[in-house]
N, C-alpha and C positions, 0 to 999 in steps of 0.2 A: 819396605814393602815392594817397591818397584824393582830392587835388586832380585827378588824371588820371581819375577816375571820375564819370560824369555820368548823367543819364537814369534809366532803369531800374535798371541796375546800382547806382546810388547809393541809389534808393528801396528797393531789396531789401536792401542791405548795413546801411543806418542802423537798421533795426529788428531785425536778426539778434540783437543781444544779448539781446533778450527771449526768444529760444528757448535760446540758448547757455547763458546764466548759470544758470537753473533746471535745465536738462538736465545740466550738468556736475556739478551737486551730487549728482544722483541716479544717474547713468549708471554709476558704479563699483559701485552696491548692486543694480542690477536683478536680476542672476542670484542674488546672495546673498538677495535679498527673496523670490524664489521658492522657493529652498532652504529658507529658515526657515519657510515656509508650507506645508512638506511635499512639494514638488516635487522629485523626485530628478534626478540628472544626465542620465539617459536621458530623462526626460519633458522636462526643459529642452532637450535636444537635438531632441527631437520637436516642441516648440512653435516652436523656431527654424526647423526644416526646413519645417513646415506653412505657416508665415508667409512663408517665402521661395518656396515652390511656388506659393502664391496670388499672390505678387507677380510671378510670371512672367505670369500672365494679366493683371493690372493694368498690367504694363509694356507688354504687347503692344497693349492698347487705349490706352495713354496718349498716344500720338502722334495717334491718330484724335481722341480727346476733347480734346487740346490744340488741335488745328486747328479741330475743329467748335465748341467752346465759347468759344475764345479764350484766350490765355494767362493773363490775369487772373482770369476768371471759374473757369476750371478749377482754378487756383491756390487760390482762397479756398474753394470749396466742398468740394474734396477734402482740403485741409488741415484743415478743421474736423472732416471725418470721421475721417481718419487720425490726428490727433494730438489734438485737443481732446476728442473723445468717447472715443477709446482711452484717454487719460490718466485720465479719471474712472473708466474700468472698473479700470485699474491701481490706482487709489486705494482701491477698495473690494474688490479680490481677495481670495478666501479660500482657493482651491484651484487645481488644475490646469485646471479647465474655465474659471474666470475669465480666466486668463492665455491660454488657447487663443482665447477671444472677442476679448480685446484684440488678440491677434496677427492675427486676421482683420480686424478693423477697421483696424489700422495698416498692414495689407498694401496699402490704397488710397493709401499715401504716394507710390508710384511715379508716380501721375498728377501730383500737384503738384511732383514732382522734376522731371519732364520740362517742365512749363509754367514753373517757377522757373528752370531751366537756361536755356530759351528767352529769358526775360525779361532774364536775366542777360548773355547773351552777345550777342544778335542786335544790339543797338544799340551794342555797343562795337567799336572798332577791333581787329583780330586782334593788333596789336603791344602793346595795352593790356590784353589778357586775362590775362596773368600777374599784373599788378597787381590785377586784380579778385580772383583767386583767392588772392593773397598777403595782400590785406586780410581777405578771408574767413577765411583762417588765423589772421590776427592776432587776430580777434575770438574765434576758438575757443581760442586760446592765452590771451587775458585771461579768458575764461570758466573756463579751467582753474584759475586762481588762486582762484576762489570755490569749488572743490570742497571744501576743508576745512570749509566752513560745514555741508555735508552730513554730515561727520564729527561736528561739534559737536552737531548735532540728534540724530545716532545715539547719541552718548555720553549725551546728556541724556534722550531719550525711549525709548530702545532702538531696535533697527532697524526692526521693522514699523510701529509708530506714526509714526516719523520719515519712513519712506517714503510712508505715506498722506498725511502733510502736504505732503512735497515734490511729489508727483504732483498734488495738489489746486492748489497754487501754480503749478506748471508748467501745467495745463489753463487756468487763469485768464490767465496771462501771455501764452501763446501765442495764446488767442483775441483778446485785445486787439491783439496784433502782427499777425495776419492781416487784420484790419478796417483797421487803420491803414496797413499796407503797400498794401492795395488802393487806397486815396486817394492814396498817394505814387507810384504807378506809372501808367502808360498802356499801352494796347495797342500793340505794335509794327506797323510797317508790313506786314511778312511775316504777323503774326498776323491783322491785319484782312483781307489777300488771303486767306489760308488759310481763314478762317472764311466768307468768301463763296463760295469755290470748294467747300467741304465740305458746303455746304447740300443739294446734290443728290447727294451720294455716300453710298452705303449702306455699312454696315459690311462687307458681303461684297465690295463693290468695293475698299474700303480694304485688305482683306487681299491682293488682287492687286497693289495698289501696294506692299505690304510685300514680296511675292514679288520685284518688280522690285528693291527696295532690297536685299533679302538677296543676290540674284544679283550686284548691284553691289559689295556688301562683299566676297563670295566671290571676285571677280574682281580684287580690289585687294590684292595681297600686302602691301603696306605698311600698309594701313587693318587687315587682319587681325592683323598683328604688334602694332600699337598696341592694338588691342581685346584681344588675347591678354594683354599686360602689365596692362592694367587688370583683366582677369578674375582672373588669379593674385593681383594685389594686393589686390583685393576679398575673395577666399577667405581669405587670412590675416588680413585685418582682421575679417571675420566671426568667425572662430575666437578671435581675440585679445578682441574685445568680449564673447564669450559665456563663455570659460573663464578669463581672466586673474584676475578678482576671486575666483572659486571657488578657483582655484589657490592664491593668495596666502592665503586664509582656511583652506581645507581642508588643503591639501598643506603649505605652509609656515607654517601655525599663526601667522599675523599677526593680531592684534586687528582686529575688523571696522571699529571707529572710526577705525583708524590708516590703512587703505587709501585714505581720501579725501585723505591727505597727498601720495600720489604723483603725481595729476594736477597739484598745485600745483607739485611739483618739476619735472614734465615742461613746465609752462608757463613757469617760471623760466629752464630751459634753453632753451626755444625763443625767449624774448624776447632772451636774450643772443645767440643766433645771428641773430636777426632785425634786430638793431640795429647789430651790429659785424661780421658775416660775409657775409650774404646781400647787403647793398648792394654788395658787391665782385664778385658774380657776373655773368656775362655770358649773355645769352638764348641766344647761338648755341652755348653748351656745355650745353644743356638735358639731353641724354642722359647726358653724363657725371655730371651732378649726380644725375640719377635712379638711375644705378648706385651713386654714392656713398651716397646715402641708403639704398638697399636693403641694402648691405653692412654698414652701421652697424646697421640693424635686425636683420640676422642675428645680429651680434655680440651684440646685447642679448638675443636669445633663447638664446643658448648659455650666456651668463652666467646667465640665470634658471633653466635647467634644471641648472645645476651648483650652485645655491645651496642650502645646508643649511637645515634646520628653524629658524625663529626668527630668521634672519639678515637684517637690515634693509639693511646697507650695499650688498651686492650688488643687491638689489632697486632701491635708489636709483640705482646706476650703470646698471642695465638700463633704468630708466624714463628716464633722461637720454639714453642712446644712441637709444633708440626715438624720444623727441622731436627729437633731432638728425636721424635718418633721415627723419622725417615732414616737418619743416620744410624739408628740402634736397630731397626727392623729390616730394612730393605737388603742390605748386602747378605744377611744371614739368610733371608727368604729366597733370594736368587741362588745362593749356593746349596740350600736344601733341595730346590727345584733341579738345579743341574746335576747334583749327585744322585737324584732318584731316577734319572733317565739313562738307559744304557747307551754307550757310545755307537754301537753298530746301527741303532735305530734312532740316533739322536735328531737327524734332520726331520724325519717323519713324525716322531713323537713330539718335537717341538712345534711343528707346523699344526699338529692336531691339538696341542695345548693352546696355541693362538686361535684355532678355530673356536674352541670351547670357551675361551676368554671373550672373544667377540660375540658368540652367541649370548653371552650373559650381558656384555656391555653395550651392545649396539642399540638396544632401547633407551640407553642412558641419556642421550641427547634429547630425545622426545619426551621421556619421563622427567628430565630434569627442566626442560622448557615448560612443560605443563605444570610442574611442581612450583617452579619460580614464578609463573603467572599467577598462582593462587596465593603464595606466600614466599617472599624471596629467601626465608630461612628454611624452607622445606628441603631444597637440594642438600643442605648440610646435615639435616636429621637423617636423611638417606644415607649420607656417608657415615654417620655414626652408627647406624643399623648394620651396615656392610662390615665396618670393622669389628663390631661386637660378634657378628657370625664368624669372622675370621678367628677372633680369640677362642670361641668354642671349639673351632675345628683343631686349631694348634693344641688346645688343652686336651682334646681327644687323641692327638699323635702322641702327646707326652705320656698319657696313660697307658697307650698301647706299647711304648718303649719300656716303660716300667715293668709292665706285665710280661713283656718279652725277655727281659734281663733277669726277673724272677724265675721264669720257667727254665731259662738256660742253667741258672745256678742249681735248681732242682734236678734237671736232667744230669748235671755233672756229678 
């Protein structure tokens, strides 16, 4: 797959392990880290929601900044702000206010997200884009195998000192990565043209262009359905990332050093599927695979909420099913979204997509915190509902495709 990837996509992906490996070590502990420093579940939800609300603004201006600054420059500057500096704040955090400041800094990640997405996709043929997202997922899977190293650090130093070390290592690693990647990539042809066109465009004029782009989205039923699937999927992902670790430690009473094993279990399951099952898949069946992946993820959540205190085996099974669902659905979903957006409007369209996603998921932290305070299983029931809604929308897309093919045959 990697042989099929050239240019900027190759330059972006080759340095991605420098982000994924240290992040996979600490990501399972991020919420528990806050919990141990005296931040309660409702405050954790508030921090999540504040960060997401701010990301609505940064998402809205991300297309403008990406076009005006160029893909590479926007990527470098805002990655340093949103990740390197934020990681240093996380490393020295003492209470709620530190985490809130880090969330504000991290909210700027939406600008490099748009720039990185443009670099990754614009120079890649549409039929090869699923390979790009598959390799990206493979890197993430391999990164998950290193998550138990975080558990070893936690068991040796205890959670808070270990997290301070991991955040400091993460800050150094990603800073080196951002600089190296900048030298390994080049500005795209579309990026050069957009930068020239944007020199005389004011931010207020840019908002008018956004208005036109929003009208184009609203008038395209298929695009609306694709974006809807993506929004529901991101809503449940946000809830899972925020509350899964807390649920395992707090509700299921699993040792905090042990929870780092689950990402490794997830990675092993993903690698097995990636090498022995995924190669048999066909691109034309993307929508069926997305539904299958979502269904497996729903099953994983049902098992999790039925698991009793201290039971490890059901959590392992749930983790493996979540991994299977992700490896099957996610790359095809990303590819469907990427191919539904016109290259000329990619930066603005993607930034609008991010805004729409954030409008939907920004209350997720508060909703999740409120739901968790009522019943620890309730956030996972909300995840199931989101995935079920996604399945309904994908099924609708499939019906439209079948109807379109039938009408095409009749017209011929």
